[in-house]
MARFIMI-597152 format. One record per atom (N, C-alpha, C): x, y, z; residue in one letter; atom name. Coordinates in steps of 0.05 Angstrom, whole numbers. Each point is the difference from the previous one (the first is absolute). Layout:
BEGIN
+--------+--------+--------+------+------+
:   east :  north :     up : rest : atom :
+--------+--------+--------+------+------+
:      X :      Y :      Z :    A :   CA :
...
+--------+--------+--------+------+------+
***
This chain:
BEGIN
+--------+--------+--------+------+------+
:   east :  north :     up : rest : atom :
+--------+--------+--------+------+------+
:     58 :   -402 :   -602 :    M :    N :
:    -12 :     19 :     18 :    M :   CA :
:     12 :     -3 :     28 :    M :    C :
:      8 :     22 :     12 :    T :    N :
:     12 :     -2 :     27 :    T :   CA :
:    -21 :      2 :     21 :    T :    C :
:    -24 :     10 :     -7 :    A :    N :
:    -22 :      2 :     20 :    A :   CA :
:    -10 :    -28 :      6 :    A :    C :
:     -7 :     -4 :     25 :    V :    N :
:    -12 :    -25 :      8 :    V :   CA :
:    -29 :     -1 :     -9 :    V :    C :
:     -7 :    -21 :    -14 :    M :    N :
:    -28 :     -3 :    -10 :    M :   CA :
:    -15 :    -20 :     18 :    M :    C :
:    -24 :      8 :      8 :    R :    N :
:    -18 :    -18 :     15 :    R :   CA :
:    -28 :      5 :    -10 :    R :    C :
:    -12 :    -20 :    -11 :    G :    N :
:    -28 :      3 :     -9 :    G :   CA :
:     -5 :     23 :    -19 :    G :    C :
:     20 :      5 :    -18 :    G :    N :
:     -3 :     22 :    -19 :    G :   CA :
:      6 :     27 :     11 :    G :    C :
:      9 :      1 :     25 :    S :    N :
:      7 :     26 :     13 :    S :   CA :
:     31 :      1 :      3 :    S :    C :
:     11 :     24 :      2 :    I :    N :
:     28 :      4 :      4 :    I :   CA :
:      7 :     16 :     24 :    I :    C :
:     23 :     -5 :     11 :    T :    N :
:     10 :     17 :     23 :    T :   CA :
:     14 :     24 :    -11 :    T :    C :
:     -8 :     23 :      9 :    L :    N :
:     11 :     25 :     -9 :    L :   CA :
:     30 :      3 :      7 :    L :    C :
:      7 :     -8 :     24 :    G :    N :
:     28 :      3 :      9 :    G :   CA :
:     21 :    -15 :    -16 :    G :    C :
:     -8 :    -21 :    -13 :    N :    N :
:     18 :    -16 :    -16 :    N :   CA :
:     -2 :      5 :    -30 :    N :    C :
:    -19 :     17 :     -8 :    A :    N :
:     -4 :      6 :    -28 :    A :   CA :
:     18 :     23 :    -10 :    A :    C :
:      7 :     -1 :    -25 :    T :    N :
:     14 :     22 :    -13 :    T :   CA :
:    -22 :     18 :    -11 :    T :    C :
:      7 :     25 :     -6 :    W :    N :
:    -20 :     18 :    -11 :    W :   CA :
:    -11 :    -10 :    -27 :    W :    C :
:     17 :    -12 :    -18 :    P :    N :
:    -12 :    -11 :    -25 :    P :   CA :
:    -20 :    -22 :      6 :    P :    C :
:      4 :    -16 :     20 :    E :    N :
:    -19 :    -22 :      7 :    E :   CA :
:    -26 :     12 :     10 :    E :    C :
:      2 :     21 :     16 :    V :    N :
:    -25 :     13 :     10 :    V :   CA :
:    -14 :     13 :    -23 :    V :    C :
:     14 :     13 :    -18 :    R :    N :
:    -12 :     13 :    -24 :    R :   CA :
:    -15 :    -21 :    -16 :    R :    C :
:     14 :    -23 :     -5 :    D :    N :
:    -12 :    -21 :    -16 :    D :   CA :
:    -25 :    -12 :     14 :    D :    C :
:      2 :     -4 :     26 :    F :    N :
:    -22 :    -10 :     15 :    F :   CA :
:    -24 :     19 :     -2 :    F :    C :
:      5 :     26 :      2 :    L :    N :
:    -22 :     20 :     -2 :    L :   CA :
:    -11 :      0 :    -29 :    L :    C :
:     17 :     -3 :    -19 :    T :    N :
:     -9 :      0 :    -28 :    T :   CA :
:    -19 :    -23 :     -6 :    T :    C :
:      4 :    -22 :     15 :    R :    N :
:    -17 :    -23 :     -4 :    R :   CA :
:    -27 :      3 :     15 :    R :    C :
:     -4 :     23 :     13 :    G :    N :
:    -27 :      5 :     11 :    G :   CA :
:     -2 :      0 :     31 :    G :    C :
:     22 :     -3 :     14 :    T :    N :
:     -1 :      0 :     29 :    T :   CA :
:     -8 :     28 :     10 :    T :    C :
:    -19 :      0 :     18 :    R :    N :
:     -9 :     26 :     12 :    R :   CA :
:     -2 :     -2 :     30 :    R :    C :
:     10 :    -22 :     12 :    T :    N :
:     -2 :     -4 :     29 :    T :   CA :
:     27 :      0 :     12 :    T :    C :
:      4 :     16 :     20 :    A :    N :
:     25 :      0 :     16 :    A :   CA :
:     -7 :     -2 :     29 :    A :    C :
:     14 :    -16 :     15 :    L :    N :
:     -4 :     -4 :     28 :    L :   CA :
:     26 :      7 :     15 :    L :    C :
:     -3 :     14 :     22 :    F :    N :
:     23 :      4 :     18 :    F :   CA :
:    -11 :      4 :     28 :    F :    C :
:     15 :    -11 :     19 :    A :    N :
:     -9 :      2 :     28 :    A :   CA :
:     15 :     23 :     14 :    A :    C :
:    -13 :     11 :     19 :    V :    N :
:     12 :     21 :     16 :    V :   CA :
:     -1 :     -9 :     29 :    V :    C :
:     23 :     -3 :     12 :    G :    N :
:      2 :     -9 :     28 :    G :   CA :
:     19 :     18 :     16 :    G :    C :
:     -5 :      2 :     25 :    S :    N :
:     17 :     16 :     17 :    S :   CA :
:     25 :    -15 :      8 :    S :    C :
:     20 :     15 :      7 :    T :    N :
:     24 :    -11 :     12 :    T :   CA :
:      0 :      8 :     29 :    T :    C :
:     -5 :    -20 :     17 :    E :    N :
:     -3 :      6 :     28 :    E :   CA :
:      8 :    -25 :     17 :    E :    C :
:      4 :      4 :     25 :    Q :    N :
:      7 :    -23 :     17 :    Q :   CA :
:    -24 :    -19 :      4 :    Q :    C :
:      6 :    -25 :      2 :    H :    N :
:    -20 :    -21 :      5 :    H :   CA :
:      9 :    -18 :     22 :    H :    C :
:     14 :     10 :     19 :    G :    N :
:     11 :    -16 :     21 :    G :   CA :
:     26 :    -12 :     -8 :    G :    C :
:     12 :    -16 :     18 :    P :    N :
:     27 :    -11 :     -5 :    P :   CA :
:      0 :    -23 :    -20 :    P :    C :
:    -23 :    -10 :     -8 :    H :    N :
:     -2 :    -24 :    -17 :    H :   CA :
:     -5 :      4 :    -29 :    H :    C :
:     -7 :     24 :     -9 :    L :    N :
:     -7 :      6 :    -28 :    L :   CA :
:     17 :     23 :    -10 :    L :    C :
:      6 :      1 :    -26 :    P :    N :
:     16 :     22 :    -12 :    P :   CA :
:    -16 :     25 :     -3 :    P :    C :
:     13 :     22 :     -3 :    F :    N :
:    -13 :     26 :     -4 :    F :   CA :
:    -17 :      1 :    -25 :    F :    C :
:      7 :    -16 :    -20 :    C :    N :
:    -14 :      1 :    -25 :    C :   CA :
:    -24 :    -20 :     -2 :    C :    C :
:     -9 :    -10 :     23 :    T :    N :
:    -22 :    -20 :      0 :    T :   CA :
:    -24 :      8 :    -16 :    T :    C :
:    -10 :     25 :      3 :    D :    N :
:    -23 :      9 :    -14 :    D :   CA :
:      4 :      0 :    -30 :    D :    C :
:     24 :      9 :     -8 :    S :    N :
:      6 :      1 :    -29 :    S :   CA :
:      2 :    -28 :    -12 :    S :    C :
:     12 :    -19 :     15 :    L :    N :
:      3 :    -27 :     -9 :    L :   CA :
:    -28 :    -13 :     -4 :    L :    C :
:    -18 :      5 :     19 :    L :    N :
:    -27 :    -11 :     -2 :    L :   CA :
:    -14 :     11 :    -24 :    L :    C :
:      3 :     26 :     -5 :    G :    N :
:    -13 :     12 :    -23 :    G :   CA :
:     11 :    -10 :    -26 :    G :    C :
:     27 :     -4 :     -2 :    D :    N :
:     12 :    -11 :    -24 :    D :   CA :
:    -10 :    -28 :     -5 :    D :    C :
:     -2 :    -16 :     21 :    A :    N :
:    -10 :    -28 :     -3 :    A :   CA :
:    -29 :      0 :    -10 :    A :    C :
:    -16 :     19 :     10 :    L :    N :
:    -28 :      2 :     -9 :    L :   CA :
:     -1 :      7 :    -30 :    L :    C :
:     16 :     19 :     -8 :    C :    N :
:      1 :      7 :    -29 :    C :   CA :
:      8 :    -23 :    -17 :    C :    C :
:     20 :    -15 :      9 :    A :    N :
:     10 :    -23 :    -14 :    A :   CA :
:    -21 :    -22 :     -3 :    A :    C :
:    -19 :     -1 :     18 :    E :    N :
:    -22 :    -20 :     -2 :    E :   CA :
:    -23 :     10 :    -16 :    E :    C :
:     -6 :     26 :      2 :    V :    N :
:    -24 :     11 :    -14 :    V :   CA :
:      6 :      5 :    -30 :    V :    C :
:     24 :      9 :     -7 :    A :    N :
:      6 :      7 :    -28 :    A :   CA :
:     -5 :    -24 :    -19 :    A :    C :
:     10 :    -24 :      5 :    P :    N :
:     -5 :    -22 :    -18 :    P :   CA :
:    -30 :     -7 :     -2 :    P :    C :
:    -14 :      3 :     22 :    A :    N :
:    -29 :     -5 :     -1 :    A :   CA :
:    -15 :     20 :    -19 :    A :    C :
:     10 :     25 :      0 :    L :    N :
:    -11 :     20 :    -18 :    L :   CA :
:      8 :     -5 :    -29 :    L :    C :
:     25 :    -11 :     -3 :    G :    N :
:     11 :     -5 :    -27 :    G :   CA :
:      7 :     26 :    -14 :    G :    C :
:     24 :      1 :    -11 :    G :    N :
:      9 :     23 :    -15 :    G :   CA :
:      4 :     25 :     16 :    G :    C :
:     10 :     -2 :     24 :    A :    N :
:      5 :     23 :     18 :    A :   CA :
:     30 :      4 :      3 :    A :    C :
:      7 :     24 :      5 :    I :    N :
:     28 :      6 :      8 :    I :   CA :
:     -2 :      5 :     30 :    I :    C :
:     18 :    -13 :     15 :    Y :    N :
:      0 :      4 :     29 :    Y :   CA :
:     27 :      5 :     11 :    Y :    C :
:      1 :     13 :     23 :    R :    N :
:     25 :      6 :     13 :    R :   CA :
:      4 :    -19 :     23 :    R :    C :
:     22 :    -14 :      0 :    A :    N :
:      7 :    -18 :     22 :    A :   CA :
:     30 :     -3 :      1 :    A :    C :
:     11 :      4 :     24 :    D :    N :
:     29 :     -4 :      3 :    D :   CA :
:      9 :    -29 :     -3 :    D :    C :
:    -16 :    -18 :     10 :    D :    N :
:      7 :    -28 :      0 :    D :   CA :
:    -24 :    -16 :    -12 :    D :    C :
:     -1 :     -2 :    -26 :    P :    N :
:    -23 :    -14 :    -12 :    P :   CA :
:     -2 :    -29 :      9 :    P :    C :
:    -24 :     -8 :      6 :    L :    N :
:     -4 :    -28 :      9 :    L :   CA :
:     -2 :    -19 :    -23 :    L :    C :
+--------+--------+--------+------+------+
***
């Protein structure tokens, strides 16, 4: 499996479509994704700060739920 597994959950960005299909066939019905804005945060933070925080939250919540597919650019 190319998808990163954590607590029975997989990252969508690293999964192939057959892996997602198989994961859904096994009964997964939960998907998480964060929506964050791209905006300035002063000279010390990147434009994607909101998105990074949302991805980190999904990466922490999905394993606690167990059996979830989640979207994260940089799985923890």
